[in-house]
C-alpha positions, -999 to +999 in steps of 0.1 A: +000+000+000+016+032-010+015+064+009+000+094-011+024+124-013+020+154+010+017+190+002+045+207+022+036+245+021+063+272+026+055+304+043+067+325+014+072+302-015+050+284-039+034+252-026+052+221-041+042+185-043+063+162-020+073+129-035+053+099-023+070+074-001+063+038+011+052+030+046+079+014+069+077-024+073+070-029+109+094-058+109+123-040+096+153-041+120+172-009+125+204-025+119+198-032+082+222-014+059+208+019+046+213+024+008+207+062+007+236+074+028+262+095+010+296+078+008+325+091+027+350+112+008+385+098+004+415+111+025+417+117+063+389+130+083+403+136+117+371+152+131+348+126+116+326+152+099+301+145+070+313+155+036+306+189+023+273+191+003+270+220-021+240+244-019+207+231-034+182+255-049+150+257-027+167+240+003+174+261+033+212+267+038+227+241+061+200+214+053+215+201+020+230+169+035+197+158+050+182+155+015+205+124+010+199+103+041+171+083+058+186+077+092+199+101+119+216+094+152+212+119+181+240+111+206+241+129+240+275+145+243+275+164+275+253+166+305+256+192+333+241+198+367+223+229+353+203+205+331+219+217+300+222+190+273+244+189+244+242+165+214+260+154+182+237+147+154+253+121+132+246+100+100+245+061+104+284+060+100+288+083+131+299+112+112+287+146+126+261+165+107+253+190+135+259+200+170+230+209+193+229+225+227+200+236+250+198+271+261+180+279+293+184+315+294+171+325+259+144+351+263+127+331+291+118+302+268+106+270+284+127+250+259+153+264+234+179+243+212+203+259+189+217+236+162+250+246+144+265+228+113+302+219+110+310+254+097+297+268+131+266+283+114+235+283+133+211+266+110+182+253+132+164+265+163+138+249+184+119+273+206+089+269+230+076+299+247+052+300+275+015+301+265-012+310+289-043+289+296-030+262+273-026+224+284-008+218+251+030+223+246+042+238+213+076+241+198+086+261+168+110+247+144+130+274+125+155+271+098+173+296+095+165+309+129+137+334+127+119+315+098+093+289+109+093+257+089+071+237+112+058+229+147+059+200+172+029+198+196+025+177+227-006+171+250+003+151+281-014+117+285-008+091+310-003+059+290+005+071+255+030+096+241+017+115+210+034+142+191+019+161+161+043+171+133+030+202+117+041+223+087+046+260+087+008+267+084+001+244+113-014+216+091-008+181+103+018+161+083+028+131+106+023+118+141+049+104+166+032+077+187+047+056+216+043+044+251+035+069+280+062+082+301+044+065+331+051+030+316+086+031+304+107+058+318+142+045+325+145+017+298+149+017+261+118+026+240+105+029+205+082+055+189+065+050+155+063+078+130+029+075+115+007+092+089-015+120+102-044+096+105-022+070+122-031+044+095+004+037+083+039+036+100+066+053+078+095+056+103+108+050+138+125+069+167+142+043+189+159+052+222+188+030+231+206+041+263+217+077+254+213+073+217+183+083+196+180+064+162+157+082+139+146+064+107+127+084+083+115+082+046+146+092+026+125+113+002+104+130+029+105+169+025+138+181+040+121+205+062+099+178+077+131+158+083+143+187+104+110+189+123+112+151+131+149+155+143+136+183+165+108+160+178+134+135+188+153+161+208+122+173+224+112+137+233+145+133+252+138+166+270+104+153+281+118+119+291+145+138+312+120+161+329+098+132+338+128+112+352+138+141+374+102+143+387+102+106+396+136+108+413+125+138+434+093+118+444+114+089+454+141+110+472+122+141+484 
């Protein structure tokens, strides 16, 4: 059963038709070889960085490499007592694509992550600001910073985790669905990336210790790849917050 293509609107560009992609086989193991990863350039690579990718018309600066891959690794690099997390965002060969860091002091935001590429250019920002009288959390995904390309929304539920992946016009595109934080908080866990009606599974987000593996359709619109990447970072933030609450309750 093939999945119909999505319209991924841009805030200031013409609407374009996104290529269709096939739903993910639920039995597909994550350790299968991926055929759509760019090959490593010859020669020494002391820093283990991804190869340089030239600019692509219509693709925001710094997102070019993501057009070529269907798996992303988020590896926690640093953790501090101030609850500031840092990550390396890698391809499936462990080569660094981006570095991400939480910022607690940014304009009083509830959640802020700045993501830079290997040229130290800030290319992506995740930003959640306080909203009065709302039980739903909403994270803006910006690329470049200041230009919204999508949203992540989350409403707390006890036994299921459900994140909505929205485009720049807040139209639903995908869902991320998994167990609630009440049921599996300290172990490994897997979330499914589904179509907006939850009828088909098209990807996975798997937490293995301190590593998130994000498996996505390789021909998904690059801006939605970024939003899913942001959703994975936000999931880690939510899990971390809940863990701290539980530890405080156990050891008041």
